[in-house]
N, CA and C of each residue as an Amber inpcrd file, in Angstrom:
protein
   321
  17.7690000   0.2060000  -4.8920000  16.6740000   1.0840000  -5.2150000
  16.5900000   2.1720000  -4.1450000  16.3710000   3.3930000  -4.5750000
  16.2310000   4.5090000  -3.6380000  14.7600000   4.6860000  -3.2700000
  14.5110000   5.4890000  -2.2460000  13.1410000   5.7990000  -1.8630000
  12.4000000   6.4610000  -3.0280000  13.0340000   7.4070000  -3.6950000
  12.3940000   8.1250000  -4.8010000  11.9730000   7.1610000  -5.9200000
  12.8260000   6.2070000  -6.2470000  12.4950000   5.2210000  -7.2790000
  11.3360000   4.3300000  -6.8450000  11.3980000   3.8570000  -5.6070000
  10.3400000   3.0040000  -5.0750000   9.0160000   3.7550000  -5.0390000
   9.0500000   4.9980000  -4.5700000   7.8250000   5.7840000  -4.4660000
   7.2250000   6.0420000  -5.8540000   8.0530000   6.3590000  -6.8280000
   7.5610000   6.6080000  -8.1860000   6.8640000   5.3720000  -8.7500000
   7.4370000   4.1950000  -8.5280000   6.8200000   2.9470000  -8.9960000
   5.4890000   2.7020000  -8.2980000   5.4980000   2.8550000  -6.9690000
   4.2770000   2.6290000  -6.1880000   3.1830000   3.6040000  -6.5970000
   3.5470000   4.8530000  -6.7800000   2.5650000   5.8800000  -7.1480000
   1.9500000   5.5650000  -8.5110000   2.7750000   5.2150000  -9.4770000
   2.2780000   4.8990000 -10.8230000   1.3270000   3.6980000 -10.7890000
   1.6930000   2.6680000 -10.0570000   0.8760000   1.4710000  -9.9750000
  -0.4490000   1.7540000  -9.2590000  -0.3730000   2.3910000  -8.1180000
  -1.5680000   2.6020000  -7.3030000  -2.5170000   3.6310000  -7.9080000
  -1.9910000   4.6860000  -8.4970000  -2.8760000   5.6980000  -9.0640000
  -3.5750000   5.2030000 -10.3290000  -3.0730000   4.1290000 -10.9170000
  -3.7350000   3.5640000 -12.0860000  -4.7660000   2.5000000 -11.7040000
  -4.8750000   2.1940000 -10.4110000  -5.8220000   1.1830000  -9.9370000
  -7.2590000   1.6580000 -10.1240000  -8.1660000   0.7070000 -10.3510000
  -9.5800000   1.0200000 -10.5150000 -10.2370000   1.0530000  -9.1410000
 -10.5710000   2.2400000  -8.6800000 -11.1870000   2.4110000  -7.3610000
 -12.6750000   2.6890000  -7.4620000 -13.2470000   2.5050000  -8.6300000
 -14.6550000   2.7970000  -8.8400000 -15.5970000   1.9970000  -7.9660000
 -15.2040000   0.7820000  -7.6180000 -16.0660000  -0.0740000  -6.8080000
 -15.8940000   0.1510000  -5.2980000 -14.9390000   0.9650000  -4.9160000
 -14.6870000   1.2000000  -3.4890000 -15.7370000   2.1470000  -2.9330000
 -16.4190000   1.6880000  -1.9140000 -17.4220000   2.5060000  -1.2370000
 -16.7680000   3.2170000  -0.0570000 -17.0270000   4.4960000   0.0660000
 -16.5030000   5.2330000   1.2080000 -15.0730000   5.6830000   1.0190000
 -14.4140000   5.8530000   2.1300000 -13.0690000   6.4100000   2.1820000
 -12.1200000   5.3820000   2.7810000 -10.9550000   5.2230000   2.1790000
  -9.9050000   4.3580000   2.7100000  -8.6150000   5.1560000   2.7710000
  -7.8430000   4.9640000   3.8250000  -6.5490000   5.6350000   3.9560000
  -5.5340000   4.6430000   4.5200000  -4.4170000   4.5210000   3.8090000
  -3.3640000   3.5850000   4.2050000  -2.0360000   4.3150000   4.3000000
  -1.2400000   3.9100000   5.2620000   0.1280000   4.4080000   5.3390000
   1.0660000   3.2350000   5.1170000   2.1130000   3.4790000   4.3360000
   3.1380000   2.4720000   4.0910000   4.4490000   2.9460000   4.6950000
   5.0090000   2.1390000   5.5630000   6.3210000   2.3940000   6.1500000
   7.2760000   1.4070000   5.4790000   8.1200000   1.9250000   4.6290000
   9.0410000   1.0800000   3.8780000  10.3710000   1.0380000   4.6260000
  10.8770000  -0.1630000   4.8120000  12.1170000  -0.3580000   5.5550000
  13.2470000  -0.7440000   4.6070000  14.4590000  -0.7220000   5.1240000
  15.6070000  -1.1670000   4.3390000  16.1870000  -0.0810000   3.4680000
  16.7390000  -0.4990000   2.3550000  17.4700000   0.3710000   1.4320000
  16.6420000   1.5670000   0.9300000  15.3640000   1.3610000   0.6800000
  14.4960000   2.4240000   0.1500000  13.5670000   2.9650000   1.2330000
  14.0630000   3.0530000   2.4480000  13.2410000   3.4350000   3.6000000
  12.5710000   4.7890000   3.4040000  11.3180000   4.8450000   3.8360000
  10.5500000   6.0710000   3.7710000   9.0900000   5.7920000   4.0670000
   8.2750000   6.8250000   3.9800000   6.8520000   6.7240000   4.3020000
   6.0420000   7.3400000   3.1720000   4.9050000   6.7190000   2.8520000
   3.9490000   7.3490000   1.9430000   2.5530000   6.8690000   2.2930000
   1.5570000   7.5870000   1.7960000   0.1880000   7.1720000   2.0580000
  -0.6050000   7.0460000   0.7730000  -1.6630000   6.2370000   0.8730000
  -2.5960000   6.0230000  -0.2190000  -3.9800000   6.3420000   0.3250000
  -4.6860000   7.2110000  -0.3740000  -6.0440000   7.5660000   0.0310000
  -6.9870000   7.2820000  -1.1350000  -8.0650000   6.5700000  -0.8520000
  -9.0810000   6.2800000  -1.8510000 -10.3250000   7.0510000  -1.4320000
 -10.7420000   7.9480000  -2.3160000 -11.8720000   8.8180000  -1.9950000
 -12.5970000   9.1770000  -3.2840000 -13.9110000   9.0340000  -3.2780000
 -14.7310000   9.3810000  -4.4360000 -14.2650000   8.6950000  -5.7160000
 -13.8640000   7.4230000  -5.5950000 -13.4650000   6.6530000  -6.7640000
 -12.0950000   6.9720000  -7.3220000 -11.3200000   7.7750000  -6.6210000
  -9.9730000   8.1280000  -7.0820000  -8.9390000   7.7060000  -6.0460000
  -7.7580000   7.3740000  -6.5420000  -6.6460000   6.9780000  -5.6730000
  -5.6050000   8.0880000  -5.6890000  -5.2150000   8.5040000  -4.5050000
  -4.1880000   9.5380000  -4.3550000  -3.0300000   8.9400000  -3.5700000
  -1.8180000   9.1790000  -4.0340000  -0.6190000   8.6550000  -3.3800000
   0.3260000   9.8180000  -3.1520000   0.7360000  10.0190000  -1.9000000
   1.6060000  11.1410000  -1.5520000   2.7140000  10.6900000  -0.5950000
   3.8730000  11.3330000  -0.6700000   5.0170000  10.9280000   0.1600000
   5.0030000  11.5580000   1.5550000   3.9230000  11.3530000   2.2860000
   3.7980000  11.9380000   3.6190000   3.2700000  10.9100000   4.6040000
   3.4460000  11.2170000   5.8740000   2.8710000  10.4710000   6.9800000
   1.3790000  10.8020000   7.0200000   0.5230000   9.8170000   7.2700000
  -0.9320000  10.0310000   7.2950000  -1.4300000   9.5960000   8.6610000
  -1.7740000  10.5390000   9.5040000  -2.1510000  10.2320000  10.8900000
  -3.5290000   9.5910000  11.0210000  -4.4770000   9.9640000  10.1590000
  -5.8470000   9.4740000  10.2690000  -6.0690000   8.2940000   9.3180000
  -5.2470000   7.2760000   9.4520000  -5.2760000   6.1470000   8.5310000
  -6.1620000   5.0120000   9.0560000  -6.6340000   4.2080000   8.1230000
  -7.4090000   3.0190000   8.4850000  -6.4920000   1.8490000   8.8060000
  -5.3740000   1.7660000   8.0870000  -4.4250000   0.6780000   8.2840000
  -3.0240000   1.1660000   7.9480000  -2.0590000   0.5050000   8.5530000
  -0.6530000   0.8460000   8.3250000   0.0910000  -0.4390000   7.9730000
   0.8960000  -0.3700000   6.9160000   1.6780000  -1.5150000   6.4560000
   3.1650000  -1.2020000   6.6270000   3.9230000  -2.1580000   7.1110000
   5.3660000  -1.9910000   7.2430000   6.0410000  -3.1840000   6.5720000
   6.9220000  -2.8830000   5.6010000   7.6390000  -3.9380000   4.8960000
   8.7920000  -3.3210000   4.1090000   9.5990000  -4.1750000   3.5110000
  10.6860000  -3.6960000   2.6530000  10.1250000  -3.3200000   1.2890000
  10.8860000  -2.5560000   0.5300000  10.4860000  -2.1860000  -0.8270000
  10.3410000  -3.4350000  -1.6910000  11.2080000  -4.4040000  -1.4910000
  11.1530000  -5.6530000  -2.2600000   9.8380000  -6.3890000  -2.0050000
   9.4470000  -6.4940000  -0.7450000   8.1870000  -7.1560000  -0.4080000
   7.0050000  -6.3890000  -0.9780000   7.0400000  -5.0770000  -0.8550000
   5.9600000  -4.2460000  -1.3840000   5.8060000  -4.4340000  -2.8920000
   6.9060000  -4.4630000  -3.6010000   6.8630000  -4.6400000  -5.0530000
   6.3160000  -6.0170000  -5.4300000   6.7050000  -7.0490000  -4.6840000
   6.2120000  -8.4010000  -4.9700000   4.7100000  -8.5040000  -4.7160000
   4.2330000  -7.8630000  -3.6730000   2.7950000  -7.8710000  -3.3860000
   2.0510000  -7.1010000  -4.4670000   2.5430000  -5.9200000  -4.7990000
   1.8730000  -5.0680000  -5.7890000   1.8310000  -5.7160000  -7.1700000
   2.8500000  -6.4990000  -7.5030000   2.8970000  -7.1410000  -8.8190000
   2.1660000  -8.4800000  -8.8520000   1.6690000  -8.9220000  -7.6890000
   0.9450000 -10.1830000  -7.6300000   1.8260000 -11.4020000  -7.4600000
   3.1190000 -11.2060000  -7.2630000   4.0430000 -12.3310000  -7.0980000
   3.9970000 -12.9130000  -5.6930000   3.5400000 -12.1240000  -4.7270000
   3.4230000 -12.5680000  -3.3410000   2.0460000 -12.1980000  -2.8130000
   1.3930000 -13.1470000  -2.1820000   0.0950000 -12.8890000  -1.5650000
   0.3230000 -12.1210000  -0.2600000  -0.4070000 -11.0300000  -0.0300000
  -0.1870000 -10.2460000   1.1870000  -0.4380000 -11.0280000   2.4750000
  -1.4160000 -11.9190000   2.4640000  -1.6870000 -12.7230000   3.6600000
  -0.4990000 -13.6380000   3.9460000   0.0640000 -14.2320000   2.8970000
   1.2470000 -15.0780000   3.0590000   2.4250000 -14.2520000   3.5710000
   2.5630000 -13.0130000   3.0780000   3.6530000 -12.1450000   3.5310000
   3.5320000 -11.8500000   5.0210000   2.2980000 -11.6660000   5.5000000
   2.0860000 -11.4510000   6.9400000   2.4880000 -12.7020000   7.7130000
   2.0510000 -13.8480000   7.2300000   2.3470000 -15.1130000   7.9200000
   3.8490000 -15.4010000   7.9610000   4.5770000 -14.9580000   6.9290000
   6.0240000 -15.1720000   6.8820000   6.7910000 -14.0880000   7.6460000
   6.0840000 -13.1030000   8.1740000   6.7280000 -12.0310000   8.9130000
   7.3610000 -10.9670000   8.0310000   7.0300000 -10.9530000   6.7490000
   7.6110000  -9.9690000   5.8340000   6.7640000  -8.7040000   5.7340000
   5.5270000  -8.7730000   6.2080000   4.6120000  -7.6440000   6.1740000
   3.9160000  -7.5430000   7.5240000   3.9460000  -6.3470000   8.0850000
   3.2650000  -6.0940000   9.3480000   2.0850000  -5.1750000   9.0490000
   0.9190000  -5.5230000   9.5770000  -0.2870000  -4.7320000   9.3550000
  -0.8480000  -4.3040000  10.7010000  -1.1450000  -3.0150000  10.8210000
  -1.7680000  -2.4820000  12.0240000  -3.0310000  -1.7370000  11.6180000
  -4.0080000  -1.7330000  12.4850000  -5.2530000  -1.0260000  12.2000000
  -6.3450000  -1.9840000  11.7900000  -7.2510000  -1.5150000  10.9520000
  -8.4080000  -2.2980000  10.5110000  -7.9950000  -3.3410000   9.4740000
  -8.0440000  -4.5990000   9.8660000  -7.7070000  -5.6850000   8.9450000
  -8.7320000  -5.7310000   7.8150000  -9.9910000  -5.4930000   8.1340000
 -11.0440000  -5.4900000   7.1130000 -10.7430000  -4.4640000   6.0200000
 -10.3660000  -3.2630000   6.4130000 -10.0510000  -2.2290000   5.4280000
  -8.7090000  -2.4930000   4.7470000  -7.7690000  -3.0870000   5.4720000
  -6.4770000  -3.4360000   4.8710000  -6.6670000  -4.4290000   3.7290000
  -7.5630000  -5.3820000   3.8930000  -7.8060000  -6.3830000   2.8580000
  -8.4230000  -5.7810000   1.5970000  -9.0720000  -4.6370000   1.7090000
  -9.6620000  -3.9840000   0.5360000  -8.5870000  -3.4780000  -0.4250000
  -7.3870000  -3.2530000   0.0770000  -6.2980000  -2.8190000  -0.7910000
  -5.9800000  -3.8870000  -1.8370000  -6.1060000  -5.1370000  -1.4530000
  -5.8470000  -6.2440000  -2.3830000  -6.7720000  -6.1500000  -3.5960000
  -8.0260000  -5.7350000  -3.3800000  -8.9640000  -5.5870000  -4.4850000
  -8.5430000  -4.4940000  -5.4520000  -7.9250000  -3.4330000  -4.9300000
  -7.4500000  -2.3540000  -5.7920000  -6.3310000  -2.8130000  -6.7230000
  -5.5380000  -3.7400000  -6.2510000  -4.3580000  -4.1770000  -7.0060000
  -4.6590000  -5.2580000  -8.0210000  -5.8870000  -5.7660000  -8.0390000
  -6.2340000  -6.7920000  -9.0180000  -6.1360000  -6.2110000 -10.4270000
  -5.5750000  -6.9760000 -11.2880000  -5.3540000  -6.5340000 -12.6650000
  -6.5010000  -6.9520000 -13.5520000
């Protein structure tokens, strides 16, 4: 999988998430490692989710993982907390705000 393919999948999934219940502003950066290496950010603001292929300096949390791990978490096949415990996902920044991303991905 290339970065462009991974980003397109992530963008489609995240921008379709229901952010209506999110209070305030959330900003996340994803550092994808391995074959589809690259960076993108997710911003939740005013009930809308925006996903762009850029570095986001003023982020609440930063996630680092492979595209495979990211896809498994996003699809619900892997619990993000378990991924952290297994060393497959690294989280920096506000853990409280990082956990709110899980609510966005609920189907």
